[in-house]
C-alpha positions in Angstrom: -11.6 -17.7 -8.9 -12.9 -14.1 -9.1 -11.5 -11.6 -6.6 -14.3 -10.3 -4.3 -13.6 -6.7 -5.1 -14.4 -7.5 -8.8 -17.8 -8.9 -7.9 -19.4 -6.0 -6.0 -18.6 -3.0 -3.7 -17.6 -4.1 -0.2 -20.8 -2.9 1.5 -22.8 -5.0 -1.0 -20.5 -8.0 -1.2 -20.4 -8.4 2.5 -24.1 -8.8 3.1 -25.7 -10.7 6.0 -25.2 -14.1 4.4 -21.5 -13.5 3.5 -20.8 -11.9 6.9 -22.1 -14.9 8.8 -20.3 -17.3 6.4 -17.0 -15.4 6.7 -17.1 -15.6 10.5 -18.1 -19.3 10.7 -15.4 -20.6 8.4 -12.7 -22.1 10.5 -10.1 -21.8 7.7 -10.8 -18.1 7.2 -10.7 -17.5 11.0 -7.3 -19.2 11.2 -5.8 -17.2 8.4 -7.2 -13.9 9.7 -5.8 -14.6 13.2 -2.4 -15.5 11.8 -2.3 -12.4 9.6 -3.4 -10.2 12.5 -0.8 -11.7 14.8 1.9 -11.0 12.1 0.6 -7.4 11.6 0.8 -6.7 15.3 4.3 -8.2 15.4 5.3 -5.8 12.6 3.9 -2.8 14.6 6.8 -3.4 17.1 4.7 -2.1 20.0 6.3 -1.5 23.4 6.2 -4.8 25.5 3.7 -5.1 28.3 2.1 -1.8 27.5 -1.6 -1.7 26.4 -1.9 0.4 23.3 -4.8 2.2 21.7 -5.0 0.9 18.1 -7.1 1.4 15.0 -8.4 -1.6 13.0 -9.2 -0.5 9.5 -11.7 -2.8 7.7 -12.3 -4.6 11.0 -15.2 -6.7 9.6 -16.7 -9.0 12.2 -13.9 -8.3 14.7 -11.7 -11.3 14.1 -8.6 -9.1 14.0 -9.9 -7.0 16.9 -10.2 -10.1 19.0 -6.5 -10.8 18.5 -5.8 -7.2 19.6 -7.9 -7.8 22.8 -6.1 -11.1 23.5 -2.8 -9.2 23.4 -4.1 -6.7 25.9 -4.7 -3.7 23.6 -7.7 -1.4 23.2 -9.1 -0.8 19.8 -11.5 1.1 17.5 -12.7 -0.7 14.3 -14.1 0.9 11.2 -15.7 -0.9 8.3 -18.1 -0.1 5.4 -20.2 -3.2 5.8 -23.0 -2.9 8.3 -23.6 -6.7 8.1 -20.1 -7.4 9.2 -20.3 -4.9 12.1 -23.6 -6.5 13.2 -21.8 -9.8 13.4 -19.0 -8.1 15.5 -21.7 -6.8 17.9 -23.2 -10.3 18.1 -19.8 -11.6 19.0 -19.6 -9.0 21.7 -16.1 -7.7 20.8 -14.7 -5.2 23.1 -13.6 -2.5 20.6 -15.7 0.5 19.6 -17.1 0.1 16.1 -17.7 2.7 13.4 -19.6 2.3 10.1 -17.2 4.2 7.7 -15.7 4.2 4.2 -12.0 4.2 4.5 -11.7 5.9 1.1 -13.3 8.9 2.7 -10.6 9.1 5.3 -10.2 8.2 9.0 -12.4 10.5 11.0 -10.4 10.9 14.2 -8.5 13.6 16.0 -4.8 14.1 15.3 -2.5 11.8 17.2 -5.3 9.6 18.6 -3.8 6.1 18.0 -0.6 4.3 19.0 -0.7 2.2 15.8 -3.1 0.8 13.2 -3.6 -2.5 11.5 -5.7 -3.5 8.5 -6.3 -7.1 7.3 -7.5 -7.8 3.7 -9.1 -4.4 3.1 -6.7 -2.1 1.3 -7.1 -3.7 -2.1 -10.7 -2.5 -2.3 -9.5 1.1 -2.6 -7.8 0.3 -5.9 -11.2 -0.2 -7.5 -13.7 2.5 -8.6 -17.1 1.2 -7.4 -18.9 4.4 -8.3 -18.4 7.0 -11.1 -17.2 9.5 -8.5 -14.5 7.1 -7.2 -11.0 7.9 -8.2 -8.6 5.3 -6.6 -5.6 7.7 -6.5 -7.6 10.3 -4.7 -9.3 7.9 -2.3 -6.0 6.2 -1.4 -4.3 9.6 -0.7 -7.3 10.7 1.4 -7.1 7.5 3.4 -3.3 7.6 3.9 -3.1 11.3 4.7 -6.0 11.0 7.3 -4.4 7.8 8.7 -1.1 9.6 9.1 -2.8 12.5 10.9 -4.6 10.3 13.4 -1.4 8.4 14.5 1.0 9.5 17.2 4.4 10.6 15.9 6.2 7.4 16.7 3.4 5.0 15.5 3.3 2.5 12.7 0.5 1.2 10.5 0.7 -2.3 9.1 -1.7 -3.1 6.3 -2.0 -6.7 5.0 -3.6 -6.7 1.5 -3.9 -8.7 -1.7 -2.4 -6.6 -4.6 -3.6 -7.8 -8.0 -0.4 -6.8 -9.8 2.8 -4.7 -9.5 0.8 -1.6 -10.6 -1.4 -1.8 -7.5 1.6 -2.3 -5.3 3.2 0.8 -6.8 -0.1 2.7 -6.5 -0.6 2.1 -2.8 3.0 2.6 -1.9 3.3 5.9 -3.8 0.2 7.4 -2.2 1.3 6.3 1.3 4.7 8.0 0.8 3.0 11.1 -0.6 0.9 11.3 2.6 4.1 11.5 4.7 4.8 7.9 5.6 8.1 6.1 5.5 8.4 2.3 5.0 7.4 -0.1 2.3 6.4 -3.7 1.5 7.3 -6.7 3.6 6.6 -9.8 1.6 6.5 -13.0 3.7 7.2 -16.3 2.1 7.8 -14.7 -1.3 8.5 -18.0 -3.1 5.4 -19.7 -1.9 2.1 -19.4 -3.9 0.0 -20.3 -0.9 1.8 -18.7 2.1 2.9 -15.5 0.3 1.6 -12.5 2.1 2.0 -8.7 1.5 2.3 -6.3 4.4 2.6 -2.6 3.8 4.6 -1.4 6.8 4.3 2.4 7.3 6.2 4.5 9.8 5.5 8.1 11.0 8.7 8.8 13.0 11.3 8.7 10.3 12.9 6.2 8.0 13.9 2.9 9.7 14.9 -0.4 8.2 12.0 -2.6 7.3 11.4 -5.7 9.4 12.8 -8.9 7.9 10.3 -10.9 5.9 9.5 -14.5 6.9 10.6 -17.3 4.7 13.6 -15.5 3.3 16.3 -16.8 5.6 18.2 -18.8 3.0 18.2 -16.1 0.3 19.3 -13.3 2.6 21.9 -15.4 4.6 25.2 -13.6 4.7 23.7 -10.2 3.9 23.7 -7.3 6.3 
């Protein structure tokens, strides 16, 4: 099956028809909710404290709804107007911004207590226009994301890397932008359940959270 990012740029691929289909598919909704819940868990937010969070590539607001359910406030940005229109129809509580993440996160320094992104980061690895240079767009994104987070915040970005080169590309640019952290790969031995989360920290180098589905292999290790 072709990867969506190979078929068309995101603002073209996620047209009105695709946006509605995406938000009415119960399987997609379940997966998005599960990944959003896991991303929030990896943020390690303070308990019982509402946080102000950024949702990058928020689409129709499925992940934002999970943030709302957990008592947080959020701002979502996405490049697809059709997806944001569906989010408005769904009456999500977050503020929505039509924006290309490859041009950076347009917010004041230290605005957010954390950030999540579900199924969006891999789009930056492609050059959809002659002017697009993935390395530069990734660095612009990560450096502006770093700037708009508070100095103890984390960002957790779930994405679908195509190969090891893409994993290396995104991780390298994130570290160049000032982040600490790395990849957490849940259920690494399962072709269906395997999920990649880029866990980024602003406040210094901390141990990465434990991946799910790795208990047997890591048993006995510190």
